[in-house]
N, C-alpha and C positions, 0 to 999 in steps of 0.2 A: 502494499499500499504505500501511497504517497502522502504527502502533508499539504500540497500546495492548494490555495483557493479553487484554481480551476477544477480540481478533483470535487471538491464539496459542491460546486456548481453542476458539473456532471450529472450528480445524484440528484440533486434538487429540483432543477431544471429540464432535465431531458426526459424524453419518454411522456410527456402530458400529450392528451388527445387532441388532435387538430380541431375538434368541435369546441373544448375547452380555450385553446389558443384563440379561435375565433371570437368567442364571447369576451375575450379583454379588449379587441379591436377598438370598441368604443371609448376605452380608457388610456388608449396607447396616446392621446394628445397631449396627455400630462406628463409625457415621458421625455425627459431632458436630453438634448442632443449627446451627451455624453454617455448616456445610458441606453442609447439605440444599439448599440453593438450586443449588449445582454440581451435586449428584447429580441434581436435578429437570432440569437443563440437559442432562444426559445422556441421560435418558429422551427429553425433548422433541424432542433432536436425532436419536436414532434414530427416532421416530415420523415427524417430517417427512421423513426420508429414504426413507421406505418406498415410498412411490408410485414415486418414480424407479428405486429397485431392483427392484420388479416389473416396470417398463417395461424395465429392462434383461434381466430374466431371460426375458421374454416374447419380446422381439426379437432378443436375440444369445446365447441360450443355444446353439442348434446351433452359431453361428459358433464360440463359445468351445469348444466341445466337440470340435470338428472340427482345432482346431490341433493341428500336430505340431511339436514343438520339436527340428529336426531335428539341429542343431550341439550340442554339450555346451556348457553355459554356462561363463563363467569366474565363479569365487566368489571374493571379496575378503571374507576374513574376519580375525579379531583381536579381543581386546579393544577396549571402547571406550577412545576418546581415545590410540588408537595409530596413528593417520595413516591409516585406512580410507578416510574420506572424501577427503583430499587423494589417495590412489591411485585411487578411484573417478572423482572429477572428471577429473583427468588423463587417464586411459585414455579415458573417455567424449568426449575430443575426436575420437577416431577415429571417423569415421561408419561404419565396417563394425559397431559395436556399437550396439546397443538395450538401454534401460534400464527400469526402473519409475521413474516420473517423479512428482514431487511431487504433481502433482494426481491421479493413480490413487492414492497413499497416502492422501490426504484422502478420496477418495469412492471406494472400492474395488470397491462395488456397482452404481455407477451411472455409473461414468466413460466408458463407451462411449456411454450413452443422453444423457448431459448434456455431452459434450466441447465441444458448440458454443457453450455460454452460461455454464455454472458457472465455468470456469477466471476468467473476468472478474469474476464477482461474487467469488471467493474473493482476487483481486489488489486489490480493492478495501479488503477488510477484514481481509488477513491481513498480519502484519509483514513489513517487507522485509528484517530480517535476523535470525538464530536468538537465543534468548535467553541462550545459554550461551557463546557466542564473537563475536557480531556478524556473523558471516557471512551473505551474500546468500542467500536460497533462494527463486528465481521458480518459478513454477507447472512449468516444462519441466525443472528442477533433477532429476538422478539422485537417486532417493531409495531407501531400503532397503525390502525386501518385508515386515520385519517389523512394519510400520506396519498397513498393508492387512491382515495376518495378524490383527493384536490386534483389528481392528474387525469381523472374520470369524469370529471364533473363541475361545472361552473359554480355550483352550491356547496362550497366548501369555506369554511372561515381562513383557512391557512393561504389562500388567494392573497389576504393582506399582506402577506410576506413579500409579494411582488408590489403591491397597491396599498402601503400603510396609510396614505391619506383617506382611504375609503373602509378602513378597520372596522368601524362601527357600523356602516351600512352593510358591508357584507357578513357582519356577525347576524344583524337582523334578517337578511335575507337567507343566508346559506346555513344556519343553525335553527333560527326560531320559524323560519319561512315564512317572514313578513312579507305581505304582498305577492306572494308566491302561488301559482296555480296549482289546483289540486294533481294536474298531470304532471307537472315539474317535481312535486313532492314524491308522487308515486315513483318516478323515473330514479330520484335520488336513492329511494328504498330499495329498487331492484338493483341499483350498481353497488349499494352497499352489501346486500345478499351476494351478489355475483364474487366482491370481495372474499366473503367469507366462505362461500363454495369453495373458491378456488383455493384457498388455505387450507380447506377441508382435505381437498385432493391432494396437494403438496404433504399435508401432514397425516396421510393415511387414515382419516376417520376419526383422529382423536378429539376429544373435548376441546372445545376452542377457549382459551383463556385470552382476553382482549381487554389492552389498556388504550384507552383514548380520552385525554382530558375534554375535547370538545363534546364526548358524549355525555359530560355533567350536566350540560343544557338541552340533552335530547331523550330525558327518560321517557315521555309519551311514546314515541318512535320506538324504542327499545322493548319497551313492555308491549307494545301492539306486534312485534314480530315474535319475540320472546318472553311470554307471560309468566313464566318461571324461572327466567334468568336469575342469576345471583349477583348481586353488587357488593362489592368492596368501596369503599367512599375514603380516598385518602385527603386528609386536613393537614394544616401545619400553621405556626403562627404567622400572621400576616406580617409581622415585621421581618421576618426571614423570606416569606415567598416576594414582597415588594422587590427589593435588590437582586434577587436573583433573576426574577422575571424582566427586569431592565435589563439587566446583563444579556438574557436570553435573545431577547427582542434585537438588543444592537448588534449582536454577533451575527444573526442571522440575517437580519437587515443588509448589513454591511455586504453580504453575500449575494443577496437576491433581489433587493429592492429595484423597481424600474422607477419610482418617484423618488423626488428629495424627502428625505425625513430629518428630524432634529431632536434635541432632546427634550423638549417641552412635549412636541407629537408623541413621542413613545411614551412619556410618563403618564398623559391624559389616556393613551390608548390602553395600557397596563391597568390604570386605575379603574376606567369604565368597562372593561371587559371583565374583569374581575367581579364587579357589582353585578354585570347582567348575568354572569356564569353562576355564580354562588346564590343571587337571589332565586333564578330559574329553579336551581336545584332544591333548595329549600322549599319552594313552593310547590315541587313535584314530589319529594320523597316520600309524603303519605301514600301515593299511590302504589309503592313498593311494598309487598308483603312484610311484614316486619321481621319473619323468619328467613328472608332472603335479601336482608341488607345488614351491613356493618360496616360501622364508621371507625376508621383508625387514625390516631394522632402520628403524625411521622416521629415524633420523639419518642413515643412508646415503643414503635415499631425499630427504632435505631438502638434502643436500651434493651428491650427484651425480644428479638425476632422470632426467636423459635417459640416463645410462649403465643406471641400474637398469630403466627401461622398457625400454630397448633389448635387455636382455638377458632381460628376461621374453618378448619379441618372438620372440627367437631360440629361447629354452628351449621356448615352448609354440607355435612354428611359427602364429604370428598374422599372418603375411603381412610384406610389405618394410616394415622399420621407417623406412625414408627416406621411404615416402609419408604416413607419420602424423606424423612428426617434427616439420614446420613448424606444423601445428597443435598439438600440444603445446607446443612452446615458444613459441608465442603466448599460450597460455593462462597459462603460466609468467611471461610479461612482464606480464600484465595483473594477477595476483596479487601482484607483488613488493611492492607498497606496504601488503600486508596487517598489521595491527597485532597484535601478539601480547597475550594476556592474560598477566599475570605472577602468578606464584604462588611461595611458599618451602616449603620442608621443614625444620622445626628437627631438632636432633638426637633427641629423643624421638620424633618423627613418622618419622624415617627408620630409628630402631630398630625402630620396630612393623611398619614396611614389609619390612624384613629378615627379621624375625621371621616373619611370615605369610606373606610371598611368597618365601621364600629359594630355594624350587625354581626360580622362574623365572629369578632370577639366574645360575643354571647352566645351565638348559635353553637360554636363548637366549645365552649369553655377555654379559650385562650386567655393568658393573663396581661393584663396592660403592665406596662413597665413604669416606674417613676421615670420623670425628666433626668436625664444626665446619666442614664443606664443604658443607652441604646445600643453602643457599639457590641457587633456579634462576633464572635469566634469564626464562623463560618455559615453565611445562609445556605450552603449547601451540605449541611453537616451531616457527615454519616457517608458510608458510600452509596454510589450510584443513586443518588437524590433526584428530586424533579421529575418531569417528564423525558422519556427517553427518547421520543422521536426525532426526527430529522430536523424538526422546527422548534423541539423545547428542551 
């Protein structure tokens, strides 16, 4: 693997469907000349991927359509940088689970038709570590399904990483389906199911373990598709989530944005989207059967991972935890040397967080800190924190 920005961009911006690229055209007037080469690269990547996409459609369409997702998935949700990746990577050590993998996320429309050769190409040019926190991400790493959905559909909030000036509008349209026709919503659901069906084929029918922070605001859609799904909801102190999410946006936007962005825009996007995501979750969580929902504080997972996961196995009847425990413990040992990023939160920023995200402190029982005590040792405290997607 390489460490170049070009490698990141190949993964993030290639293999987007031509129809998704076409949906971006009305926004291209806001792209400054300096970023036109990047925009041209998006179009070129869509064009070059089309033959493989067509081959997969011709060869595997019937197999994909015939897949039945027999067992309800286990969904890991929660705001970005709240520990969703750590939970995902930990649980995925259990071989009973299948996941959307990195390679499928990078090439969603042709991962079946190119799986014998394209992963090795990606490994040669794709960076070995994520840009926001230096975590490793091999081609078989568990990945979130929002990445392939973004490449397959214009209705995904992650397109805001190309057009950050429209982040709020894209959230309303692509996540909450505000002003979106019933036909378009049905199309999103169909594509989402196709992603899960393809993952099921790759994973040889294993029960799906899925992690996607965007789904925190899509509970009604998920329950409609899978009424008996299990939900693990990660949450974390807002003092830690805020600076880590700012870092995430700055790092990814630097690689992908087609529009100008600055600190004020990033800060407001982070503040606003947190409010909308978490308010929507708090509004919808009552619809989840109590026996199918567990909320996990990241700090507890960080300090007592085996106990937390053991409780999840018992609550959701996932099988004997003793059988999976050795693999999970081995994984925890393997990442024990992970170096945390360090951020600080000054009093002014802490007051802003408390003002805008006050509801979350109460809803999840996080303590407010006295003024003057806000510096944090690491807002990504513990191994593999936050969301582990290409963009989180």
